[in-house]
C-alpha positions in Angstrom: 119.8 111.1 165.1 123.7 111.6 163.4 125.4 110.5 160.8 129.1 109.5 161.5 132.1 107.6 161.0 132.7 105.1 163.5 135.3 102.9 164.2 135.1 99.1 164.8 136.3 97.7 168.7 135.1 94.2 167.8 133.9 91.9 164.8 133.1 88.5 166.4 131.5 85.8 165.0 129.6 84.2 168.3 127.7 81.4 166.6 128.8 79.7 163.8 126.0 77.9 162.7 123.9 80.5 162.5 126.4 83.0 160.9 126.1 85.5 163.8 128.2 88.2 164.6 128.9 90.7 167.7 129.9 94.2 166.2 130.7 97.1 168.3 131.3 100.5 167.1 133.0 103.6 168.6 132.3 107.2 167.8 132.1 110.4 170.2 128.1 110.5 170.8 126.9 107.1 168.6 124.9 106.5 171.9 123.6 109.7 172.3 119.6 108.9 171.8 120.2 105.2 171.7 117.4 103.1 173.3 116.2 99.7 173.1 114.3 98.9 170.1 115.8 101.8 167.9 118.2 101.0 165.0 121.0 102.4 163.3 121.6 102.2 159.6 125.0 101.1 158.5 126.4 101.9 154.8 128.2 98.7 153.4 130.5 97.8 150.4 133.3 100.2 151.3 134.1 103.9 150.4 131.1 104.7 148.0 129.1 102.0 149.2 129.1 99.1 146.9 125.5 98.8 147.9 123.0 101.4 147.2 121.2 101.4 150.2 122.3 101.1 154.1 121.4 98.0 155.8 119.3 98.7 159.4 120.5 96.8 162.3 118.7 96.9 165.9 121.1 97.8 169.0 121.4 95.3 171.2 123.2 97.3 174.0 125.6 100.6 174.6 127.2 102.6 176.7 128.6 106.2 176.6 130.7 106.0 173.5 129.9 102.7 171.7 127.3 100.6 170.5 127.0 96.6 169.9 124.5 95.5 167.2 124.2 91.6 166.6 123.6 90.4 163.2 123.8 87.1 160.9 125.1 86.7 157.3 122.2 86.5 154.8 123.3 88.3 152.1 125.9 90.2 149.9 126.0 93.5 152.2 126.2 91.3 155.7 128.4 89.1 154.0 130.8 92.0 153.1 130.1 93.1 156.7 131.5 89.9 158.5 134.7 90.6 156.8 135.5 93.9 158.4 138.1 94.1 161.1 138.8 96.0 164.4 139.8 99.5 163.3 138.2 99.4 159.8 135.6 102.3 159.7 131.9 102.5 159.2 129.4 105.3 157.9 126.6 105.1 160.6 123.0 106.9 160.6 121.3 106.5 163.9 119.8 106.3 166.1 116.6 105.9 164.3 112.6 105.0 164.8 110.4 104.6 167.9 112.0 102.0 170.4 110.1 99.6 173.5 108.4 101.7 175.9 110.6 100.7 178.6 108.6 101.4 181.9 109.9 100.0 185.2 106.7 100.3 187.0 105.3 97.8 184.7 106.5 94.0 185.0 107.8 93.3 181.7 108.2 89.8 180.1 110.2 89.7 177.1 109.6 87.1 174.0 112.6 86.8 171.6 112.7 84.5 168.6 116.4 83.5 166.7 118.1 86.8 166.1 114.9 88.6 166.8 116.6 88.1 170.7 118.6 90.8 169.8 116.4 94.0 170.0 114.5 92.5 173.5 118.2 92.0 174.9 118.5 96.0 174.7 115.0 95.9 176.9 116.7 93.4 179.3 119.7 95.8 179.7 117.0 99.0 180.3 115.1 97.0 182.5 117.6 95.4 184.7 117.4 92.6 187.1 114.6 91.4 187.9 113.7 90.7 184.4 112.3 87.3 182.9 113.0 86.2 179.0 111.5 83.6 177.1 113.9 82.6 173.8 112.9 79.9 171.3 115.5 78.6 168.7 115.2 76.1 165.7 118.2 73.8 167.0 120.5 74.4 170.5 123.2 75.0 168.0 121.9 78.2 167.4 121.3 79.3 171.1 123.7 82.6 171.8 123.9 85.7 173.7 122.5 83.9 176.7 125.6 85.1 179.1 125.0 88.7 178.1 121.0 88.4 178.8 122.5 87.1 182.5 124.8 89.8 182.8 121.9 92.3 182.9 120.2 90.3 185.5 117.7 88.6 182.9 116.4 85.0 184.3 116.1 82.9 180.9 114.2 80.0 179.6 115.2 78.6 176.3 113.0 76.4 174.2 113.7 74.5 170.4 111.6 73.3 168.1 114.0 70.2 167.9 114.1 69.7 171.5 117.7 69.9 171.2 118.3 72.1 174.2 116.3 69.5 176.6 112.9 71.0 175.9 111.2 70.9 172.5 108.5 72.8 171.1 106.9 76.6 170.5 108.0 79.9 172.4 104.0 80.4 172.7 104.3 77.2 175.5 107.1 79.2 177.5 104.9 82.7 177.1 101.8 81.2 178.7 103.7 79.5 181.5 104.9 83.0 182.4 101.7 84.7 181.8 99.8 82.3 183.8 101.3 83.5 186.8 99.2 86.5 186.4 102.2 88.9 187.5 102.8 90.7 184.3 101.4 94.0 182.5 102.9 93.5 179.5 105.5 91.9 177.2 107.8 92.6 174.2 107.8 90.4 171.8 110.8 90.3 168.4 111.1 87.6 166.1 109.5 86.3 162.7 106.0 87.8 162.1 104.4 84.3 162.6 106.0 84.0 165.8 105.0 87.7 166.6 101.5 87.3 166.0 101.3 83.9 167.7 102.9 85.4 171.0 100.5 88.4 170.5 97.6 86.3 170.5 98.7 84.4 173.6 99.3 87.6 175.6 96.0 88.7 174.6 94.3 85.6 176.1 96.2 86.3 179.3 95.0 90.1 179.1 98.8 91.6 178.7 99.3 94.7 176.7 102.0 93.3 174.2 104.1 95.3 171.5 105.9 94.0 168.7 109.3 95.1 166.9 108.0 94.8 162.9 110.8 94.2 160.6 110.5 95.3 156.7 113.1 96.6 154.3 114.0 99.8 155.1 115.7 101.9 152.3 116.2 105.3 153.6 115.6 104.6 157.5 114.1 108.5 158.2 110.5 107.6 156.6 111.4 109.3 153.3 111.2 106.4 150.9 107.9 104.6 152.1 109.6 101.3 151.3 108.6 100.0 154.8 105.0 100.6 155.6 103.1 98.1 157.4 99.1 98.0 157.6 98.1 99.5 161.1 94.8 99.8 162.4 93.1 103.2 162.0 89.4 105.0 162.7 89.1 105.3 159.1 86.6 103.6 156.4 89.5 100.9 155.8 89.9 100.4 159.2 93.7 100.8 158.8 96.4 102.9 157.3 99.8 102.4 156.4 102.4 103.7 158.6 106.2 103.8 158.1 108.3 100.9 160.3 111.6 103.1 160.1 109.8 106.0 161.4 106.4 105.4 163.4 108.1 102.2 164.3 110.0 99.4 164.4 108.0 98.9 167.8 104.4 99.1 167.8 101.1 97.9 170.1 100.4 94.3 168.8 96.8 94.9 169.3 97.0 97.8 166.4 98.7 95.5 163.9 97.1 94.1 160.8 98.4 90.7 160.5 
């Protein structure tokens, strides 16, 4: 983990309807320790920070001296970030958290919904070809980043809620079809809470080990503020305990999460 001032190499709109941007940051050693599923905290609001808390962003992919994140504009912080240009500088802390347990000896299936695709995109980069990804979106105009998955050797199947992509339905349908082939050991899942819960149940039905990346409001990113806790199963009188998503997560075994 390091706190550094990074230079923006690119901050590009890649999906207009979704307000989704691709942000590439450069700094010496910024990617040291980077791994799929880990995240970075960025101070937003200019010098001194107009907003009190940093914002967490999963790393999509990286190289020796840069990281790329993908984000959508959902509030004042990300709206401010979307206005930043190449050569501007940002205060960046990371990499943080525990990411996907990538093991190339395991046959891994990736499942991403909406902006959750960016976390599993990092896993696709690390796993390389051949890897299968099933992705779900609300509508075809929100589909993005397929070329990036392809560049990492991923075979991608897409489904949309409204069928505007050519096939309509839920991502659990694609997931079940792949798992029915009986070739997968594990599944990495990232998306909305309900999407992850349903996908984890589907994976369990086929005997595949599932991992999920949880999303909570992360105040500090280092486990000090206890603002991002989630209920995780434990061997105690309650049957569960709180764990920090930013510190013990964000990736957990799906079977351990109290949904």
